[in-house]
C-alpha positions, 0 to 999 in steps of 0.5 A, a space after each residue: 490448431 498449433 496456437 491452441 495446443 501451445 496455449 495449453 501448457 501456459 494455461 496448465 503452468 498458471 493453474 498448477 501455480 495457483 493451485 500451489 499457492 491456495 495450498 500452500 496458503 491453506 495449510 501453512 501455520 498462521 500466527 496465533 493470536 496473543 494478545 489486543 491493544 485498542 487504537 482509535 481512528 480519528 477522521 475529521 471527514 471533509 473541512 470547507 473553508 479558506 483555512 481547511 488546515 486550521 478547521 481541520 486540526 480544529 475538528 480533529 482535536 475536537 473528535 480526538 477529546 471524546 476519546 478521553 477514558 476510553 482506554 486507548 493504547 494509541 490515536 491515528 491520525 490521517 494523512 496531512 492531519 496536521 499542516 504546518 511544522 510542528 517545530 514552527 508551531 510549538 502551539 500546536 505541539 502544545 495541543 497535541 500533547 495536551 490531547 495525549 495527556 486527556 486520552 493517556 494515549 500515544 497521537 500518530 499525526 502526519 505533518 505535510 509542511 516545510 520543515 524547520 530543520 532542514 530544506 524542503 516538504 515532507 510527509 511525515 508520521 510523527 508520534 506525540 505523547 503526554 511531554 510533546 514530541 517523542 523524536 519517533 518520526 517516519 518521512 515517506 519514502 515513495 512518493 506518488 509521481 505527479 501527485 507529490 513530485 514530477 518525474 524529471 521536472 525539466 522536461 514534464 514540468 509543464 504538468 504543473 499547468 494541467 491539474 493538481 500537478 506537485 507544484 514543488 516535488 516533496 522531498 523523500 525519506 530515507 529508511 522505513 521506521 519502527 515505533 516504539 508506542 509504549 507499553 511494548 507496542 511497536 507500529 510500523 507507519 506508511 503513508 498513503 501510496 506506500 500501502 500498495 507495495 507489500 515489501 514494506 510491510 515485509 520490511 516492518 514485520 521483520 523489524 519487529 512491528 507489531 501493528 501496521 499503520 497506514 494514514 491516508 487522505 484520499 480527498 481527492 477521489 470522494 464519490 468514486 470507488 477509490 476510498 474503499 479499494 485503498 482501503 481494502 489493501 489493508 486486508 491483503 497486507 495483514 494477511 500477508 504478514 500476520 499483523 493487524 493493519 489500520 487504514 486512517 484516512 482523512 474523509 474516509 474509508 477508514 478500516 481496520 484488519 486482523 492478523 488474517 486479513 479479516 476486518 474488525 468492527 465497521 469502515 468509517 465511510 466517506 461521509 463520517 466525521 467520528 473518532 472509533 476505537 477498535 479492539 485490535 487483535 495482536 498476533 506473533 510468528 513468521 507467516 510464509 510471505 515474511 519469510 520467503 517473500 514474493 516467491 509466488 511472483 518469482 515461481 510463476 515467472 520462472 515457469 513462464 520463461 521455462 515454458 516459453 523457451 521450452 516452446 522456442 526450442 520446440 518450434 526451431 527443432 520442428 522448422 529444421 525437421 520439417 521436409 523441403 517442399 516439393 516442386 513439380 515439373 511442368 509438362 511439355 508438350 513437343 518441347 513446349 509448356 502444356 496447356 491446360 484442356 479447355 
């Protein structure tokens, strides 16, 4: 019974927190829609063959050419869509620039390669325009443990012999970047795993991003629930920040969400190889999350800590005020302990 009574304040606290959060979300002002842009997602699909990086680039190039004349503002390719450093491969940089001219749009690619201008392998979002590389670049900051680097490699390096752990650690970027795409449009790119962190989209929004972009692969997780779940994270990030979010992948699922987290258009599923244009609504203004941050989490932890402290004090007081147990003296008969009757 005491345990049941102790649970009541905890449950009540959680319910109160959930109710307060729901009320704050329902009645808080949402950013108003004040424009739209046309953003295309290029998803090459599963590529077979020994030189998959070359074949993937060829397929992405073919799909992107189909966007010519469709009045697109930005074209987004997925994570690791380019497997070569563009400084080492000026031929690929020229082909991308030609695509930008043909479509009259900037192309946001993602390069997974060893850099020619500094040591190490980076995963980088790079914007290409009609004249070539624009200089807008974002290097992935939050890497996937064991997938992109081995924590404490001197101790756990053996993991590379099991599964597909990173044979060489990727290098980390140092700061988020908001890119100027042109015509006043600013985008905040993230790479794959990073879309799971709301603090990153909050920072990009505060820095002036109009559209959030996640470039992902999910190739390893085909035929599972993971691609759909990963794509759905973009809906949360959009609703939290009041900014639309584009989730572009190599093999699906690619999706776009509006400023309130509503889906825009249809998903590109795991069996799709396509280029699709989305009418993306824009919104400006500040949501409670962008203004205040993780206050619901901090508030919940504060309530839980206050309840735990209160329960601790109450338990201590009960123990101190409890009467000492009474010890009944044994009866004696003629100086000897009494024996129970038969």
